[in-house]
N, C-alpha and C positions, 0 to 999 in steps of 0.2 A: 259234130261240133264244128265250130268255125276255125279259122286259121290260128287264132290265139288260144285255142282251147287247151293246148298242151303246155304253154309258157306261164310266167308269173303275171298276174293281172295287176296293172298300175291303177291307183285310185284316180277317179275322174278329176279331182282338184289339183293333182300334181304334187301334194304334200303328204308327209307321213302323218299318220294319226297320232295325236297327243303332243306334237312338237309345235310350239308357238312360232308365229312368224316374226319377222324383224321389227314390225311396228309394235307388236305386243311386248317384245323384249325391251324396246326403248321406253315404253310406258312404265313397265315394271321397274326398270332402273331408276327412273325419275321418282317414282313413289318411294323406293327404298332410300334414296338420298334425302328426300324430304323427311322421312321418318327418323333417319339418323340425326339430322339437324335438330329436329324437335326434341329428341331424346337427350341430346347434349345440353341444350338450353335448360331443359327441366332439371337435369342433374346439377347444373351450375347454380340455379336458383335455390334448389333444396339445400345444397351445401352452404350457401351464403346465409340462409336463415336458420340453419340448424345450430343449436348451442354447442360450443366447444370446438367448432370448425374454424380455423384461422382464415382470415381473408387472403385473397391471392396476393402474390408478391407485388404485382402491378398496383394493387390498391394501397400498399404501404407507402409507396413513393408519392402518392397523391396528397398526403397530409390528413389531419383529422377532418371529419365532416363539419360543415358550417352549422352553427346553432340555428334553431328555429327562429322565425321572425319575431322580434320583440324580446327575445331572451338575451341576457348579457353573456359575453364570452367568458369562459373560466380563466383565472389568472395563469400566466405562463409560469411553469414550475421554476424556471431559472431566474425569475424576477419577482420575488415576494413583495406583497403590498407593504408600504411604509407603516411603521408603528403609529398608533393613535397618540394624540397629545397627552391624554390622561394616563399613558403608560408610565409617566414620570412618578406616579404615585407609588410604584413599587421600587423606585430607584433609591439610591442612598441619599441621606439628608444633605450631604455636601453637593451632590449633583443637582438636587432640586433647588437648593439655595442659589447655585450659580446660574441656573436656567431662569429663575423668576426675577423680574426687576425689583430692586429694593428702593424704598422711598428715602429721600434725603433726610438725615437726622435733623431734628429741630434745634435751632441755635439758642432759643430762649424758652423758659418755662411758660406754661399756659397763661399765667397771670401777669406776664410781661410782654412788651412789644419790642421787636427787633428793629432798631433804628440805624442799623449798619455799624455804628461805632460802639454800640453797647446794647444791652437789654435794659429796658426801663419799665418801672411799674406802670400799669395802665391807669391807675388812679393814685391820688395822694394817699399817704399812709393813714389808715391801715390797709389800703389797696383793696377795698371791698366795695363793689357797686352798691349804691343805696345807703351806705353808711356815711356819716359825717366825718370829716378829716380830724386828725389829732390837732390840738391847739397847745399853746404854751410850751413849745418845744425849742430847745437850743440845737446847734449843730452837733454838739457832743451827744445829746440825747438821740438825735437821728442816726448818728453813726453807730451807736451801741444797738439801737433797735434793729437796724438793717443787718448788722453783723450776726446778731442772734438768729437770723433767718437765712444765713448763707449769702447775704448780699452786702452792699456797701452804699454809702451816700453817693449820690450822683456827682460827677464832675461838671463844672460850669460848661465846658465845651460839649459834653454829652447832652446836657439839658438844652442848650441852644440848638443842637442838631435835631433833637426830638421836637422842639417847638416849631422851628422853621421848615422842617422836612427836607427832602432832597433838593428842593428849589430854593431854600433859604428865604421863605416867606416872612414878612414882618409880623404876622399874627398866626397863631396855630390854625385858624379857620380860613385864612385867605389873605388877600392883598390890601383890603380896606378895613378900617376899624369899624367894629359893630358893637355898640355899647350894650346891646341886649344879648349878644351871643354867649357871653360867660357871666359868671357871678361877680361882676365888678361894677355894678350899677347901684349899689346901696349908698345911703347917706352916711356921712361920717358921724360917729358918736365919740365925743371927747372922753378919754379914759381917766380914771382915778389911779394914777401911777403908784401911789403908796400901796393900794390894795393889790395891784398887779405884782409888785416886787415881793410881796409876802409869798406868792406862788401857791402855797398850800393853805388849807384851812377854809372855814366857811365864808370869810370876808372875801378872799381872793376868788373862791369859786363863784360867789354871787356876782362879783364884778365881771368875771369872764362870761358868765351866762348872760349878763345884760348887754355886753358888747358883741357877743357872737351873732354874726349874720351869715355864717357859712351855710352851705347847702349840701345835701347828700351827694356823694361822688357820682358823676355821670347824670345828674338831674337835668342838665341842659345838653341836649343831644348835639346842638350846634357848636358847643365848646369842645371840639375834638380835632386833633391834628389829622392830616391826610393819612397817616399810618395807624391811627386809632388810639392815641394817647389823649386822655380827658383832663380838662381843668388845668392846663399849663399856665394860663393867665387867669387871675381872679381866684375866688374862693379863699384859700389860704396862701400866704407867701411861703416859698420853699427854699430851705437851706441847701446850698451846694458847695462843693470844694472849689475854691477859686482857681481858675486857669488863665484868666485874662488880667492884664494890668488895669489898675484903677487908682484914684487919688489916695487911698489908704493902704491898699495891698494887704488887708487882713487875710488870714488863711481861708476864710469862708465868706461867701456873700449870699444875699437873699434875692431870689428871682421870682418873677411872675406877678408882683404886686398882690393885692388881696381884694376882699369884697367891696371896699370903698376906694377903688382905684389905687393911685400911687402917692407916695409922700412928697415927691419933688417934681418940678416941671420936667416934661410937659404933662405929667400926671396920667398919661395914657398907658394902660397895660399892654405891653408889647413884648416880643421875644428879646429885644435888645435891652430893655430896661433892667438896671441892676441897683440894688440897695447895698452899698458897700460900707455902711456906717457901724456895723455891729461886730463885736468879737464873737468867737465861736461858742463861748460859754453863756452868752446872753439869751434870754427868752422874752417873748412877748405874746399877748393874747391872740395875735393874728398869725403867728409863725408855726409852720409845719414843715413837711419834707416829703420826698418819695425816694425809693431805693433804685439802685442800678446794680448791674453785674456785667462782667465780661461776656461777650458772645461765645458760644461753644455748646457742644452736645452735653 
């Protein structure tokens, strides 16, 4: 044998069999670190998607996730949405009444016109559109008729206000006289006064029918005040309670003339004209009236 035959023989490569070198150890350490990192990431993902597993503490501080595009955000629990307007339907009647606006109460009945100082009938008595006015009336007749309906005979000042309107016009329809606007353009027919004084019976009725040239109330649309009162001039003469001084100062006067104009100069039916010659108990074929009442609900 040679010189080394009796000692331990060393491997030709200078390494022990089965022991890796430094390069192999480094590679193995790198692979182990990579595997550890991948394993942790997978565990985190699995716990985040698994039902019943709470998110990490760091995720709580980040707030709720943003909603998907196009979706509306849920309301914040501490700020509830305002109640809808129709929720008042379930509230008390008092609350509903105070919340809803209330219309102003009417000052005059539907068949009357509010002229500021009073309510006045829209038409001559019986105050019905399309019906002819009452004839052969005294002031006392008119007062009783109106009171039976919860009204009264108009005062002269109220009648003047209704005729002239807020501007105090000379005619109910405007500033210039129009002979055809109202029923005051008929020819005068001389009456048989003896028959008229009888007042009742066939002779009186026949004479009144011969003289009567009145028209149904509201027949002439142009004979209307700015506030909607019809036939204030013409048609029948209207009894009112006197409020203005005149040469006789009777308790009542007659306003508006009648279908054959007026009895004294200038003979022009206007708001100003007044017939002051008659006592309250007198009547005539052309005399009528309309009613008034105080304004109020």
